[in-house]
Structure formats: C-alpha cells, structure tokens
N, C-alpha and C positions, 0 to 999 in steps of 0.2 A: 504494500500500500504506500502510495506516495504522500509526501507532505501536502498541505493545502495549497501552498504557493511554491512553484519551482522557478528558479532563475538560471539564465545561461549567460556567461560572460567571463572576461579575464579578471582574475584577482591580482592586485598589484601591491607593491610596497610603496608608500608615499613618504618622501623625505621632505618635510615641511620646514622652511626657514624659520628659525626662532625669532630673528630680527627682520624688519622690513627693509626693502630696498633691493638693488640689483644683486643677483646671486654671486657676482664676482667679489662682493664685499661681505658675504655671509660666511661665517665660520662655524656656526652651530645649527644642526638640523635635528628635528624630532622624527622618529620612525613611527608610522601609522599603517595599519592595514586599510586598503582602499580597493576601488574598482566599483563601477556603478551598480552592477547587478549584485555584487557581494554586499554592498551597503543596503540595498533593498531587502535582501534575504535576512540580514541581521535586524533591520528595522521591523520587518514583519514578525520575526520571532520575539523581539522585545515587547511587542504589543499583543502577544498571546496566541498567535497562530503558528502552526508548524510550517517550516520552510526548508527548502533544499537547494543546493547550489551545484551546478554543473560547470566545472572549470578544469584547467590544467595548471599545475605549479611546478617549478623546478625542483630537482632533488638537491636542494641547497638550504642554507639557514633561513633565507627569506621565505622559501616555500614552507618550511616547518613552522615558521612564525604565523603564516596565514592559516595553516591547518589548525594549529593550536588555538588561535583566536576565534575562528569561525566555529569550531567544535565547542569551544568554551561558551559561546553565545547560544548554543543549543541548535544550531543549524545542522541539518543532515548533510554529511560529507561523503556519503556512500558513492557518489558520482563525481568526486574530486579525484583526478588522476595525477600521479607523480610522473613527470616527464624527465627521464634521466639523460636526455640529449639536448636540453635547452634550459636556460636560466629563468628564474622568476623575473617578470618585468618590474621595473621601477620608474618612478618619475619624481621630479623635484618641483616644489611649489615656491614661486617667488611672490611675496606678498607686498601689496601697497606700492607697486612700481610697474609700469610708468603711471598708472591711474591709482590714486591713493586708496580708493575703496575696493579695488579689484585684486584678484590673484591671477597669476599666469603659470601654466604648467609646461614643463620641459620633460618630454617622454624619452625613456631609454627602454623601449619595448620591442624594437625590431628583432625578429627571430626568437622572441620569448616563448616560454612554454604555453602561455595563454593564447598567443597568436597561432599556435599549432592545433587549436581546437579543430576537430574534424567530424564528419558525419558518423564515424565509428564511435565517437564519444556519446552519441545520442541513443538513449534507450527509449523507444516510443512508448513502452508500457509505463515507464516512470513518469513521463510527462502526461500521458493519456489518462492517468488516474488522479491527477491533481485537479484543483478547482480553477487555478489561475496559473498561466505560464507568462513570465515577464522577461523581456529582453530589451536592449537599447540599440540605437543606431551605431554604437561603437563596435559591437561584436562583429557584424558583417563587414566592417571596414578594416578589420585586422589583417585578413588574408582571404584568399579564395576558399581555402578549406573551412575557415571560420564562417564565411558567408554560407557555404553549403550546409554546415552544421546548423546554422540559424534557420535556413529554409526547411531542413528535415525536422527540426524541433517544432517549427510552426505547423507543418503538415500534421504531425502527431497530435498537436493540440486541437487543430481545427477538426480533424477526422473523429476526435473523441469528444467534441463539444466542450472542450476546455476553454475558458475565457482567455483571450490573448490581451496582455497589457504590454504596450510598446511606448517607449520614450524615444523620440526622434534623435535627440542628443547628438547632433551633427558636429563632429570635430574636423574642421577643414584640414588640419595637419595630417589626418589619417586618410583623406581622400585625394586622389590625383586631381580630380575636377569636381565641381558641383554637379555637373551633369551625371557623372558616375554615381554620386550619392543619390540623386533623384531616381535614377534607373534601378538602383538596388533597393531603396527603401520603399518606394511606392507599392510594390507588390506585397510588402509586409503590412503597410498601412491598410490596404484593401481587405486584409483578413483580421484586422485588429478590432477588439471590443472596447478597450479603454486606451485612449491615445493621449499622451503627454507631449506637448510641444511648446514653443515660445516664438515670439515674433522674428527672431534672428533665423531660426530654422524654417519658419513659414515662408519667409521671402525666398529662400532657396527652393523650397518644395512647391510653392504656389505662386510666387512672384508678387506677394502682397503682405502688408502688415495690418491690414484692416481687420479688426476683431470679428465683426459679423461675417465677413467673407471667409475668413479662416475657418470659423466654426461651421458655417453652412457647407463649405466645400468638403470638409472631412466627414460630416454627417451624411452628405450625399454619396460619399464613397462606401457607406455601409458601417462606419464607426458608430458604436452605441453611445459612448461618452467621450467628449472632447474636453481636455483640460488645457487651458492656455496659461502658462506661467509667465508673468510679466514683471518679475523682480520687484523693484521699488514701486510699481504701480498696482501690485496685488496680483490676484489670479481669478480666472473665470473658469467655470465648468458648465457644460451644457449637454443635455440629451435632446431627444426630439420633442419633449414636452416641458422641460424645465431649464432654467438658467440660474446660476448662483454666482455671487461675487464675494471674494474675501479681500478685505483691505489689508495692506501691508502692516506689519507690526514694527514700529521703529525700535531698533536696538543698535548697540555698538557692534560693528562687523569686524571680527578678528580674521576670518577667512571664509569666503562664500562658497568654496568648493565643497560639494557633497549635499548642499541644501536641496537640490532638485531630487536627489535620490531618497532623501528622508521624506520629502513631500510625496513622492510617488509611492513609497512603501506604506506610508500612513494612509494615503487615499485608498489604495488597494485594500488594505486591512479593513478600513471603515466600510467600504462598499460590501465586502464579503460578509461583514458582520451585520449587514442590513441597514446601515445608517443612510440618511437622506443625502442627496447631492450636496446640499448646503452644509450639513454638519460634517460630511466627509471633507469638504473643501476647507472649512474652518480648522479642523483638526490637522490637516495636512500643512496648512500655513503655519501653524504653531510649531510643528515638528521641524519644518524647514528653517524657521526663525531661530530655534534653539541651536541648530547645528552651526550656524554662521558665527556664533559667539565664542567658539573655541577653535583651536587648530586640530585638524584631523576630522575625517568624514563620519566616523562611527561612534566616537566616545560619548557624544551628547545626544545620541538617538534616544528619544523619550519612550517611556512606558506609557500605557493607557492612563495610569494614575498621574504621571507627570503632566500629560496633556489636560486631564481633568482639573488639576491644580491651576494650570494656566488659565483655563476657561473661567474658573471661579474668580481668579485674581482680576482678570479683564472685566468681568461683570461688576466687580466692586470698585475697581480703579480704572475706568475706561480710558482715561486720558494719559495714563502712564506708558 
C-alpha cells in the first residue's frame, strides 16, 4: 500500500550562505536538505498525512544525510535508490544580492544521481495506489531519462485515477530554451488536477501575466484547481465554481527559497483533508510565510497545530 501522497524529484544538499552578499565574499555556509519534491513530501508528513519520495542519491555522505533526514521526518524511503556511479547534487544559495530581498541559486547538479532518474525507477503500483502524485517542472528538465520517468509516473497516476499535482517551477538555467520547456510541460499540465504556477512561469507557458486569462486558460485545458502564487501580492486559487484570494503576510524575509514548496505541500494536504478552496489557500500562505523567515527549505515547515496557532494569532492581531 502506498502513502497518501507520492512525490518524484531530485533530492539535493543546499549550502546556504550564512552572510548576505556575493558568494565570493562568503566564508560560512549552512548545510540543509532540499529539493522541491523532497520538501513537499516532508511538508505533507509534518501535517499528518503519509508521504513517499521517489529519488536517487549518491553513495556518499550527502546522500546518507538526505536519507537520514527524510526517514527521520517519517517519509517513506522505500523508493529512494542509492546510485553508486554518481554524486548527490548540491547547490549554493546567495542571499540578498544583487536584489536585497531575493536569493539566487548556483547549481552543481550536472551528472548527479538525481539527474539519472529513469523510467526503471518508477513502480506504477506504488504511484497507482496513492491519492495524490506530485511533481514539478524541475524533474523533467534534469535529463531525458528524468523526463521519461516523469511521463511514466504521470501515466501510472492518470490510469489509476490518482490526482496529479504539478508545480510548473520553471528554472530557465535547466532548460536550453523556453520553447523546450513549453513543449515538455504542456502535456503534463493537460493531465494535471491541481496546478501551481506564478506569473513568471505563465508568461513562458501562455504569453500573459493577466490573472483571469491564466486561470481560464488552464481550467480550459482540463485542470481542476489552478493556484497562482504571486509573492508579495498574495495568491489566488480557482476551480470552475469558486475563487479564493489570500493576502500576503508581511514578515522579515531571511531566505525565500522553499516557500513555494511549503505552500504546495500544505495546499495539497488541506485539499485531501476536505478543506475548502479558501481555507486551503489561507493555510498554504501561512506555511509559505513561515519558511521564508529562516535559512533552509524544510526546518520551518509547520505542523497543523503551528498553522492553527497562526490563524488564531491573525484573528486576534490582524494588523501585525
């Protein structure tokens, strides 16, 4: 029997600069476990649902670190493979430069274990007995074999009526051209039930940043729920009958990386638990907000109780 939510993607080690500014002047880094789908799996588990991760890590100390962390969080690792021929991928985070409130990522993942994900890593029965399958646009960008693994997993989900959750998460550095990204991702979107995207990705995929056009276009493709993350302008969620908006929560931003995955993991969990579109969006916004207040993608992922505490605080102190 599979976990409730199964994710597919590369697990990485993040080396996050302790100080702000150009990496050439940074001497201290913190080590964190990261990777978009890995973060979603941990987020879902923290909030009380079973989750499982399909990935490859290297037969090295960073690979062991990832396995220990994910297993310690209670995520099922039965489909995590150790690749003895490739290293675990890493990336560095440059904070507060050149834009003060933003972070920039520098990847060292070419030829990594995670980039060697392949159709042979996909067990259709494992995905087919889950309730939700989640993947992002990062995974099919890693390599041809990772793209084929994504498509095989998608087919397993669709043929077994498993809800597909997809975050467009376009990383231009991983794609040779925007046209290649569109050609690869559109077939996934057409089979997606819950879609997460943002204006930057939408202009690549649809050629527009207009909110109404984005939502209508994706719903017309067959998507059941479209979630538009707009950063400092909040977030929108819409299905064919309802629309919800969540205002941004003003906080000090230590590092914005990982917020979108906390958002997605919380939204998925809330929908599976039967919460409304509006409540799911509000809870997801709180989760994303908490993650940006610390370095590292997963350390501040909230439990259900943490989110409830925030909701109560906001209701009592709405202007804080």
